[in-house]
Structure formats: C-alpha cells, structure tokens
N, C-alpha and C positions, 0 to 999 in steps of 0.2 A: 375503564376504557378497554374495549374488546381487543384481545390479542396482545395486551401489554400488562405486565405486573408492575403496579405502582406502589412503592413502599412509603413515599412521602410526597406531599404536594407543596413545594416551596413557593414563596411569593417572589417573583423575579421582575426585574426592571429592564424593559426593552432588550431582551436577551438575543445574542447571536447563537445559532446552532452550528457547532463544529463537529464534523463527522470524519471517521477514519476507519479503514480496513487495511490489512496487509497487502503489500504489492512489491514491485521491484525496489530493492534497496531498503525496504521497510521504512521508507521516508515518512509517509503519513502516519503509520501506526506508531512509530517511535516518537515522532514529534508530539502527537496528542497524548500518548502515555506519559511522556516527560512532563507536559504541561499540567496534566491532571495531578500527578504526584507533587509537582513543585507548588501548585496553587492550593493543594489540599482540598480539591473538589470532592463533593460528597455524592455517593451513589444514591439514586432515588427511584430508578425503574429499570426494567429489563424486558426484552422480548424473548418468550419461551422458544428454545431452539428446535424443538422436535419437528416442526413443519418445514423448516427452511434448511436444515442440515441433516446429514445422515452419516453413519460410520462406514469407513471403507477398509478397516483392518483393526488389528488388536495391538496392544503395546506389550513388549517383552522386556522385563528387567530382571537380571540375575537368572535368566532361564525360565521365569514364571510369566505366564500369560495373564493379561488383565484387560478389561474393556476400558477404552479411553472415554473421557467425558466429551459431550457435545460442545461445540464452540459457544462462547458467551457473547451476548449483544447487550451492552449496558449503557444506561444514561447517567450522567453526573451533572451537578450544577455547582456554580461558583458565583458568589455575590461580589461584585466589584464596588468596593467602598470608596474608590477614588475616581470613578468614571461614570458615564451615563449608561453603559451597557453591561449587564450581567452575561454570563456564559452558560450554555448548555452543551455538554460534550456527549457525543454518541461514539462508542468505541466497541468494535467487534474484533475478535482474534482470528477470524477466518472470513473469507468471502462466501456468501450464501450461494445456493443453487440459483444461477442467474435466470433460469426459466421462471423463477418466482420473484424476480427482482422488483417488479411493479408492486406486488402485494406487500412484500417486505418493506419497501420504501414508504408505502402508504402508512404503515404503522409508525415509522419514525416521524413522518409528517403530521400524524395525529398529535404527537407531543409538541412539535414545532408550532402548530396552529393553536393548541390549547394554551401555550404560554406566550402566544403572539410574538413569535420570533421575528426579528427585523430582517434577517438575512441568513443564508446558509454559507458556510465556508468549508471547503475540502482541500486537502493537500495531495500531491502526487509527485512522482519522480519523472525526470526527463533525461533519458540516456543520451549522452553527447560524447564526441571525440575529444574529451578533456583528460587531463592527468589527475590522479587522485589527490595530489597535493595542491591543486588549484582551488581558489575560492569559488564555489559554485554560484552561478548566476541564478536568479529567481525569475520565472516567467509567470504570466497570469492569463486567465481567460475569464470573462464575466458574462452574466446572463442578460445584460442590457447595455446600451450605449452610455447611459448615464453612469452606471457603475464603472464601466470601462474608462471613462474620462476621469473619474475620481481616482482610480488606481494608477493612472498614468502619472499623477503628481508625486508618486512615491518611488520614482526612478526604477520601475520594474520593466522587464521585457514583455511586450505583448505577443502572445501566441496567436498569430493571424490565421494559421491553417494547421490541421492535424486532428488528433483525437486524444482523449484521456480514457483509457480502457479500464474495465472493472468498475466496481461500485464507487470508487473515489471520483470517477467522472460521471458515471451513469446516474447516480443519485441526484447530482446537481441538475441534470437535464429533466428528471422527473419532477423535481421541486419547481423548476421554472414552469413546467406544464401546469402545475397546480397553483401557480400564481405567486410563488415565493422565490425572490431573486437571490443572487449570491455570486460567489467567485471561487475559483480554484487557483492555488499557488503551487507551482511546480518547481522543485529543486533539481538542478542538474546533477547527474551522477555519471562517472566514467562508464563507457560501454563494457569494459572488462570487469566491472564489479557489480553487475546487476543482481547477482545472487547473494550478496552479503550486505549486512546492515551498513547504512551510510549516515552516521551521526552528523557529519559535516553538512550534508544536504538537509537533514532535519533541522539543524541549527539555522541554516539559511532561510528556510521557509518560516520558521517560528520567529526569527528576527524581523522578517518582513511583516508578518502578521501582527506582531506587537507594535510595530511602528504605525501600522494602519489604524489600529484600535487605540493607540496611546497607552498600551500596557507596559508596566515595568516588571520584568521577570528576569531572574538571574539564569542565563543560559550557558554559563561556563561549564556546567557538568557535561553538556553535549560536546563541547570542544575537547574536554579531557578524554571522552570516549572516542572522539574522532582521532586524536593523537595516538591512542593505543591501537586502533584499527589500522591506521596508516603505517605504523611501525611494522605490523604483521605483513601488510602488503609489500612494504619495502623489502622485507626479508625474502618474500617470494620473488620479487623482481630481481634481487641480487642473485638469486639462484637461476632464474631463467635467462637473464641477460648477461652476456659476456662481451665487454667492450674493451679490447686490448689497446694499449698505447693511446690513451686519450680520455677525455671526459665522456660521460654517458651521452648518447645521442637521443633525440626525441623518439618516443614510442611510435613505430610505424604500424600499418594495417596488419602485416603478417604477425608482428609481435603481439598485437592486440588479440588476434585469434589464438595464439599459443597461450597467452595469459588466461583468456577466457576458459580454455580447455583445462588448464591446470587448476584454476579456481573451482571448477566443477568437482574436482576430486577432493577439495578441501572444505567446501561449503555445502550448505543444504538449501533445497528449495523452500520458499515460504510455505507454511502449512496449507494455506488456501490453494496454492498452485499444485501441491502434491495431491490434494483431494480432487482437484479438477482433472489432473492427469489420470488418476485411478478411475474416475468416472468415465472419462473418454475411452480408456482401455476396456471397461465393461461394455460400453455402448458399441465399440468397434467389434467386440467379440460376438455381439448379437447381430450387428449390421456392419459389414466390412466397408461400406461406403463412408463410415465415420472415421476411417483410418487416416484420411487426408487431413481432417481437422486435428486429429491427434498429432500427426507428424508436424504440422505447423506449430502447435504448442510446444512440442519437444525442441524444435529448432529455435523457437523464440527464446527459450531459456537455456539453449546450448547444452542440453542433456540427452540428445538423441543417442549418443554412444552408450550411455548408461542403460538405456532402455531398449537398445537395438535388438537383442535376442527376443525379448517379449514382443516387440513390434513385429518382427518377422514371423514369430509363431502364430500371430493372428492370421496370416495368409496361409501358413501350412495347415492350420486347423480348418480354415475355410475350404481349402483344396480337398482335405480328407473328407469333409462333410459332403462335398460334391461327388466323391467316389462312392 
C-alpha cells in the first residue's frame, strides 16, 4: 500500500477505527495510549513521517546536542473475543503539518477501507468553566442523524454547535467526505488546566466509549493518575488562593486567569503545539502578516508572555529590513 509500511495483515471482524493525536489536556492521546497498553494491541503498520513532519530544533541533554526523532504515526489492532467488533487504533505523538492534512488522512483511510472499518471514532477535549475535582461530562458529535440518535441513548451531551480543532476533529470530517461515518467524544477539562494532562477527562471519554461498544476494560489506572494530578493542582491552588476566616470560595474568573498564568510556568505545551508555534514564528519572520495568526495561537494556549520578546522582535527586524 503506497505511503504506508505494513508489517502484518491481520484478519479482523467488522473493526472500528479509533484515532488520536495530542491536543489540549492530552485527552485523546492519553486515552488511546492507555487503551492500547491495557488491551495489549499489536502494532502492524505505520506512516513514514518524512513527508508530513519536519524538525524545528535540536535536543540538549547534559550540554550535548542531538537530533530528535521525527514523530511516529502507528497502527495497532486488537481482536475482540467477546464482541462483534475488533478495533484498529491509529496513534500519532504529534499533529502533522495541517496543510497536508488531506493527504495524510487519505493514508489512514486506506487502512480503514482495506479492513472494511464500520466507523471512525475520535476523542477530544472541551474546555469548560468547571473545577478540576468535578466529574467531567462527555459530549459528542456524529457524522449522521442515525448515529446521533444511537448515541443519545447513552446519556451523553450533544454538541449542537462549535468545532473540534486539529486532527482529532478534522480527520472525522475528511472520513465523512469519503463515505465513512463516525463520532467524536469530548471530555470536559477546566479552563485553567488546558496545558497539563487530564487523566480524569481521558477516563470519562474511555468509559463512554466502552459503554457504547460494550467493552470491558479496567480503567482504574487512569483514575489513579487523575488523583495524583489533582493533588498537584490542589497544592498550586493552596499557594495561589488565600481565603481568610472561612471555607474556600468558588473559583472566579480573575482567579482562573491567575491560575492559568501560574500553570504556564509549571507545565509544558504539547509537543505538537510547540512545533506549530515554531512554524508560525518562522513564517512570520518571512511574512509579518502571519504574526496575527501566531498571536492568536499564543493567546489560545496562554503563553504569550513566555514568547513576548521573540514576538516583538519580529516587528523590530521587519522595521530594520525596511530601513
């Protein structure tokens, strides 16, 4: 199959294709990675990264430079001995160049069509004004009225308007255009924790997914990870919030902004977003009109302050070129 390295050709029964890339809260990536590990799914194919990814820097460890590896895009399969649907997983540890999203998606769809996939499923995050200790709700969007009606029976929230950004949403739209239906499950995450992993949201979408397909999977490991993460967030809140003479008050909008800024100092952007930011810096350096798109992305992830000097340098250099 052109553009795909296939190591094994498993015989699968009415498989579902489950796809995931990194994104806010790493909800999708963590959920699928956990499921692959827990089920013992086997790798059987991959997409060579050279055409869809490029390096934007080098790694430094102990003062020594080295070239990083390009992101991986791998396929896994799992045979369901107790149900009617096997599973194919596609997992990539970075978002590709979205200008090539159509061609990239077509390669994934080649696998889906070759194995006669019944549907495509993606996961995503949904930032909301909730507390990190709340049980996140799960929302969904489907590619057809028929699928929408089926999913309503599982007590999920219907996303009637909005969008799912990045490959976790875009791929589903491309699959629909190619005649393959499916749905996206979105787990709520607090607005002030979009930059850190959210195992509780990953647990919520996986729990919903397992209920829909009738799968029995032990998800307690994600809850244990969620407890550890929430303990660290509580420590940060204890530091940021001072509530004298009384019980803690609900988190207000001003406090959310303060928490988001503090978390920026303690957490890292997902690798795929770092690559996108670096790409936009390069493009803005060549064409200053791209600076607006860059500013929007920096504000979206609340990291403008970290990049402010570099951002302003773009305009200084443009002015120097004009002189």
